[in-house]
C-alpha positions in Angstrom: -19.0 39.8 -46.0 -18.3 35.8 -45.2 -16.1 35.9 -48.3 -15.0 39.5 -47.6 -13.7 38.4 -44.5 -11.9 35.3 -45.0 -10.2 36.6 -47.9 -9.1 39.8 -45.5 -8.0 37.1 -43.1 -6.4 35.0 -45.5 -4.1 37.7 -46.9 -2.8 39.1 -43.6 -1.6 35.5 -42.7 -3.8 35.8 -39.2 -3.3 33.1 -36.7 -5.6 31.5 -35.0 -6.2 28.9 -32.3 -8.5 31.1 -29.6 -11.6 29.2 -30.0 -11.6 28.6 -34.0 -9.1 26.6 -36.3 -9.4 28.8 -39.5 -10.1 31.9 -41.4 -13.6 30.7 -42.4 -14.9 29.6 -38.6 -13.6 32.4 -37.3 -15.0 34.8 -39.8 -18.6 33.4 -39.3 -18.1 33.6 -36.0 -17.0 37.2 -35.8 -20.2 38.3 -38.3 -23.1 36.5 -36.5 -21.7 37.8 -33.2 -21.9 41.0 -34.1 -25.3 40.7 -36.0 -26.4 39.3 -32.9 -27.3 35.9 -34.5 -27.1 32.4 -33.7 -24.0 31.0 -33.6 -25.2 27.7 -35.0 -27.2 28.9 -37.5 -25.3 30.0 -40.6 -26.9 28.6 -43.2 -30.5 30.1 -42.5 -28.9 33.7 -42.8 -26.2 33.5 -45.6 -28.9 35.2 -48.0 -29.9 37.8 -45.2 -29.4 41.6 -46.5 -27.4 43.7 -44.3 -28.4 47.5 -43.4 -25.9 50.1 -43.6 -25.1 50.0 -40.3 -24.9 46.6 -39.9 -21.8 47.0 -42.4 -19.8 48.8 -40.8 -20.5 47.5 -37.9 -19.2 44.2 -39.6 -16.4 45.6 -41.4 -15.4 47.6 -38.4 -14.6 44.2 -36.0 -13.0 42.6 -39.2 -10.4 45.5 -40.2 -9.2 45.5 -36.2 -9.0 41.3 -36.5 -6.4 42.0 -38.9 -4.5 45.6 -37.6 -4.6 44.6 -34.3 -4.0 40.9 -34.7 -6.3 40.8 -31.6 -7.9 37.3 -30.8 -11.8 37.2 -31.8 -12.1 36.4 -27.8 -11.0 40.0 -26.9 -12.6 41.8 -29.6 -16.0 40.0 -28.2 -15.1 39.9 -24.8 -16.5 36.0 -24.7 -15.6 32.1 -25.2 -17.0 29.3 -25.5 -16.3 26.1 -24.4 -18.8 23.2 -24.8 -22.0 25.2 -24.2 -20.5 27.5 -21.6 -19.8 30.7 -22.3 -17.1 32.8 -20.6 -16.3 36.5 -20.3 -12.8 37.4 -21.1 -10.5 40.0 -21.6 -6.9 40.9 -22.1 -6.6 40.5 -18.3 -6.6 36.8 -18.9 -5.8 33.9 -21.2 -8.5 32.9 -23.6 -10.0 30.0 -22.6 -9.5 27.1 -24.3 -8.4 23.6 -22.4 -8.7 19.4 -23.3 -9.3 19.2 -19.7 -12.8 20.8 -20.5 -13.5 18.3 -22.8 -12.6 15.5 -20.2 -15.4 17.0 -17.6 -18.0 16.9 -19.9 -17.9 13.4 -18.6 -16.5 13.8 -14.9 -13.2 12.5 -16.0 -14.5 9.2 -16.4 -13.8 6.1 -16.2 -11.0 7.2 -13.5 -13.2 9.4 -11.4 -15.5 6.4 -11.2 -19.0 8.7 -9.1 -18.7 12.3 -9.7 -21.0 12.8 -6.6 -18.3 11.1 -4.6 -15.9 14.2 -5.3 -16.1 16.6 -2.5 -13.2 19.2 -3.1 -11.4 20.5 -6.3 -8.4 22.4 -6.9 -8.0 24.5 -10.0 -4.0 25.4 -9.8 -3.5 28.1 -12.6 -7.1 29.0 -13.2 -7.0 32.1 -15.8 -10.4 32.7 -16.3 -11.6 30.8 -14.4 -13.4 28.6 -17.2 -12.1 24.9 -15.6 -13.5 25.7 -12.2 -16.8 26.4 -13.0 -16.7 23.1 -15.5 -15.7 21.5 -12.4 -18.8 23.0 -10.2 -20.8 21.6 -12.6 -18.8 18.3 -13.2 -18.8 17.6 -9.5 -22.2 19.0 -8.1 -21.5 17.9 -4.6 -17.2 19.6 -5.1 -16.1 22.7 -3.1 -13.6 24.4 -5.5 -10.7 26.2 -4.7 -9.1 28.4 -8.1 -6.0 30.1 -7.7 -3.6 32.0 -10.1 -0.7 34.3 -9.4 -2.6 36.9 -11.4 -4.8 39.2 -8.9 -6.0 40.4 -12.9 -6.9 37.5 -14.3 -8.6 36.4 -11.0 -11.1 39.7 -11.3 -11.8 37.9 -14.9 -12.0 35.2 -12.6 -14.6 36.6 -10.3 -16.7 38.1 -12.8 -17.1 34.5 -14.5 -18.0 32.9 -10.6 -20.5 35.1 -10.5 -22.0 35.2 -13.9 -23.0 31.2 -12.9 -23.5 32.1 -9.0 -21.1 29.9 -7.9 -19.9 32.1 -5.4 -20.6 30.5 -2.5 -18.8 26.6 -4.1 -15.3 28.3 -5.7 -13.1 29.9 -3.7 -11.1 32.3 -5.4 -6.8 32.5 -4.2 -3.8 34.7 -5.1 -0.7 32.5 -4.5 1.8 31.1 -5.8 0.7 27.2 -7.2 0.3 25.6 -3.3 2.0 28.6 -1.0 -1.0 29.7 0.3 -2.8 26.6 0.7 -1.2 25.5 3.8 -2.8 21.8 4.9 -5.3 22.2 2.2 -6.1 18.6 0.5 -8.2 18.1 -2.2 -9.9 14.5 -4.2 -8.9 15.9 -7.5 -6.3 19.1 -8.6 -6.6 20.1 -11.9 -4.5 22.8 -13.8 -3.7 23.6 -17.0 -0.5 26.0 -16.4 1.9 27.8 -18.4 4.0 25.6 -20.7 5.1 26.7 -23.7 8.6 26.9 -23.7 11.6 29.2 -24.1 12.0 28.5 -27.7 8.4 28.3 -28.7 7.8 31.8 -26.6 10.3 33.6 -29.1 8.5 32.0 -32.5 4.7 33.2 -31.0 2.3 34.8 -33.2 1.6 37.9 -32.7 -1.8 37.0 -31.7 -0.7 34.7 -29.0 1.5 37.6 -27.8 -1.9 39.6 -26.8 -2.5 37.5 -23.8 -0.6 37.8 -20.7 3.2 36.3 -20.8 2.4 35.0 -17.2 -0.1 32.7 -18.8 2.2 31.1 -21.7 5.8 31.0 -20.4 6.7 27.9 -18.8 10.5 28.3 -18.5 13.5 26.8 -20.5 11.8 23.1 -21.4 7.6 24.3 -20.7 7.8 22.5 -17.3 8.8 24.6 -15.0 5.3 24.9 -12.7 4.6 21.1 -13.8 8.1 20.1 -12.1 6.5 21.9 -8.8 3.5 20.6 -8.8 5.0 17.2 -9.3 7.1 18.0 -6.3 4.4 18.8 -4.3 0.6 17.3 -5.4 0.8 14.5 -3.3 1.0 16.4 0.2 -2.4 18.3 -1.0 -4.2 15.4 -2.2 -6.8 13.1 0.0 -6.3 9.3 -0.5 -7.0 7.9 -4.0 -7.0 11.4 -5.1 -5.7 12.7 -8.3 -3.3 15.1 -10.4 -5.0 16.2 -14.3 -2.6 18.2 -15.6 -2.3 19.3 -19.6 1.2 20.0 -20.8 1.0 20.7 -24.8 3.5 19.4 -26.9 5.8 18.6 -24.0 4.9 14.5 -23.1 8.8 13.5 -24.6 10.6 16.0 -22.1 8.0 15.0 -19.2 8.6 11.2 -19.3 12.5 11.5 -19.6 12.2 13.8 -17.1 10.5 11.6 -14.9 11.0 7.6 -16.1 9.3 6.1 -13.0 6.2 8.2 -12.8 3.1 6.0 -14.0 1.8 8.5 -16.4 -1.6 7.9 -18.0 -2.1 10.2 -20.7 -5.8 10.8 -21.3 -7.8 11.4 -25.0 -8.6 13.9 -25.8 -9.6 15.4 -30.0 -6.0 16.1 -30.5 -4.4 12.3 -29.1 -3.3 11.1 -25.9 -0.5 13.3 -25.5 -1.5 16.5 -23.9 -2.8 15.7 -20.3 -1.8 13.2 -17.6 -3.1 11.8 -14.8 -0.9 10.8 -12.1 -2.9 9.1 -8.4 -1.4 10.6 -4.9 -0.1 7.1 -4.2 1.8 7.4 -7.8 3.6 10.6 -6.5 4.0 9.4 -3.1 
């Protein structure tokens, strides 16, 4: 079944990037998930004999992946960031963010003591995944998670409930800071829409299944980032920090703001995708 799936995926020219990076990893995930087998234990089950009903169930989900070009996460209604599982459907972008990696260590060393972080804002929260991760990384913090999309917030509400974080995470429908009034935070996180206009036109079908609102970042991909940089200082406490993921737009951002002392954070893909600024720098 694994060989069959990989052959189908390669022949169909599928695009990946919603949790897996290649045809084999995607096939493994879909097969193990459909058979309700542990996702990390492939070798021990490779020679397992499948029943007729199991074969049909696996082939059915593989057919959908090929014919519909639907991201695997939408087929299984789950996405993983490290050990954290999130519910997802077409109302929200599939969870994926380099900021999730940084939250594993509480954005150390830039935040020296995670226990002293009392307030976090997650702008453009989508499924609520970063808000949930922030609640675990900063155990004493209350989190505001915002999004312009009411539908995305419905997905976020489910994930907040699944992790029993309703008392610590507040969901707010707003266009960036508009409805936050004078609230201030120790940390502002954001994985905003950052695909530029040219790239939007060339997106594979899998990515076009996601909400356009969650991807399109305007002509230069930085439409929302420009607004964040103009307004974030007013919503940060003294010594507070802003952490934003911007995709492949580092050169464009540095050209637009040559005086800002961006700190580029190391991720598994390099140091070009997530920047940090202190409140004092933004002032």
